[in-house]
C-alpha positions as CSV (number, residue, x, y, z in Angstrom):
1,M,-1.7,49.9,-41.7
2,E,0.7,52.1,-43.8
3,I,-1.0,52.9,-47.0
4,D,-0.1,55.3,-49.7
5,P,-3.4,57.6,-50.4
6,D,-3.3,56.7,-54.3
7,T,-3.4,52.9,-53.5
8,R,-6.6,51.1,-54.0
9,I,-7.8,49.4,-50.7
10,L,-9.2,45.8,-51.0
11,E,-11.5,44.2,-48.4
12,G,-12.8,40.7,-47.9
13,R,-13.4,37.8,-45.8
14,C,-13.4,33.9,-45.6
15,E,-16.5,32.1,-46.5
16,C,-17.5,31.5,-42.8
17,R,-17.0,35.3,-42.1
18,A,-14.6,34.4,-39.1
19,V,-11.6,36.3,-40.7
20,R,-11.8,39.7,-42.5
21,Y,-9.1,41.8,-44.0
22,R,-8.3,45.1,-45.4
23,V,-5.2,45.2,-47.9
24,S,-3.5,48.0,-49.9
25,D,-3.5,46.6,-53.6
26,A,0.4,46.8,-53.5
27,F,1.2,43.0,-53.8
28,L,4.7,42.1,-54.4
29,Y,3.7,39.1,-56.1
30,A,0.5,37.0,-57.0
31,A,0.2,33.5,-58.5
32,N,-1.9,30.4,-58.8
33,C,-0.5,27.1,-58.0
34,H,-2.0,23.9,-59.9
35,C,0.0,21.3,-58.2
36,S,-1.9,18.2,-56.9
37,N,-1.1,19.1,-53.2
38,C,-2.7,22.6,-53.5
39,R,-5.8,21.3,-55.5
40,A,-6.4,18.7,-52.9
41,G,-6.0,21.3,-50.1
42,T,-8.6,23.8,-51.5
43,G,-10.8,21.4,-53.5
44,S,-10.4,23.5,-56.5
45,A,-8.5,23.6,-59.7
46,F,-5.8,26.0,-58.3
47,K,-4.7,27.7,-55.0
48,P,-4.2,31.5,-55.1
49,F,-1.4,33.1,-53.1
50,A,0.1,36.5,-52.8
51,G,2.8,38.1,-51.2
52,I,2.7,41.7,-49.5
53,E,4.6,43.5,-46.7
54,R,3.0,43.0,-43.3
55,D,2.5,46.8,-42.7
56,K,0.1,47.0,-45.7
57,I,-2.4,44.2,-44.5
58,E,-4.8,44.5,-41.5
59,V,-6.4,41.4,-40.3
60,L,-9.8,42.3,-38.6
61,G,-10.7,38.9,-37.0
62,G,-9.6,35.4,-36.7
63,T,-5.9,36.1,-35.9
64,E,-5.5,33.2,-33.6
65,T,-3.5,30.2,-34.2
66,L,-5.4,27.2,-35.3
67,A,-4.3,23.4,-35.0
68,S,-6.5,21.0,-37.0
69,A,-6.5,17.3,-38.1
70,P,-7.0,17.4,-41.8
71,A,-7.9,13.6,-42.0
72,A,-11.0,14.2,-39.6
73,M,-11.7,17.6,-41.0
74,T,-11.0,19.3,-44.3
75,H,-10.0,16.0,-45.9
76,L,-12.5,13.7,-44.4
77,S,-14.5,13.2,-47.6
78,V,-11.2,12.5,-49.7
79,P,-10.7,8.7,-50.5
80,D,-8.3,6.8,-48.3
81,E,-6.0,5.9,-51.3
82,R,-5.7,9.7,-52.1
83,K,-5.0,10.7,-48.4
84,K,-2.3,8.1,-48.6
85,Q,-0.8,9.7,-51.7
86,L,-0.9,13.1,-50.0
87,D,0.6,11.8,-46.7
88,I,-2.5,12.7,-44.9
89,T,-2.5,10.3,-41.9
90,P,-4.9,10.3,-38.8
91,N,-2.0,11.5,-36.7
92,L,-1.3,14.6,-39.1
93,V,-1.8,18.0,-37.5
94,R,-1.9,21.1,-39.3
95,I,-0.9,24.2,-37.7
96,S,-2.1,27.7,-39.3
97,I,0.1,30.3,-37.3
98,G,-1.6,33.4,-36.3
99,V,-0.4,36.7,-34.8
100,E,0.2,35.7,-31.2
101,N,3.7,36.4,-29.5
102,A,6.0,33.9,-30.8
103,D,7.4,33.0,-27.5
104,D,3.9,32.4,-26.0
105,L,3.0,30.2,-28.9
106,T,6.2,28.2,-28.7
107,A,5.6,27.6,-25.2
108,D,2.1,26.5,-26.0
109,L,3.0,24.4,-28.7
110,L,5.6,22.3,-26.5
111,A,3.2,22.0,-23.8
112,A,0.9,20.4,-26.0
113,L,3.4,18.2,-27.6
114,N,4.5,17.0,-24.1
115,R,0.8,16.4,-23.0
116,A,0.4,14.3,-26.1
117,A,3.6,12.3,-25.7
118,A,3.0,11.7,-22.1
119,P,0.9,8.4,-22.5
120,A,3.5,6.9,-24.8
121,L,6.1,7.7,-22.4
122,K,4.2,6.1,-19.4
123,E,3.9,3.0,-21.6
124,A,7.5,2.8,-22.5
125,C,8.7,3.0,-18.7
């Protein structure tokens, strides 16, 4: 991580402690989004986000890609009508991209999609 010695360093973690980070306080931008999608996704009144150059942040844990099913996980308690408004269907898969090699990640995703589509293709034949 490339850091100016005069720059303040911020450290933090997610609530479950799976991901930790160290970042120089040199953000290009920072903002809070109050749209209904961001509020629903965070369960909060807003979703903070910021932009920083890659060489100014160091992720210390939890850097792998994660695939999840929001309807059965993060949005399980959201009423069905609200999930419909947000286009959160039982088949929706959310992918948070980690820091793996892009070619490896692409190959893994294609293999997973092929495995998921195989039963439907057998029925169609």
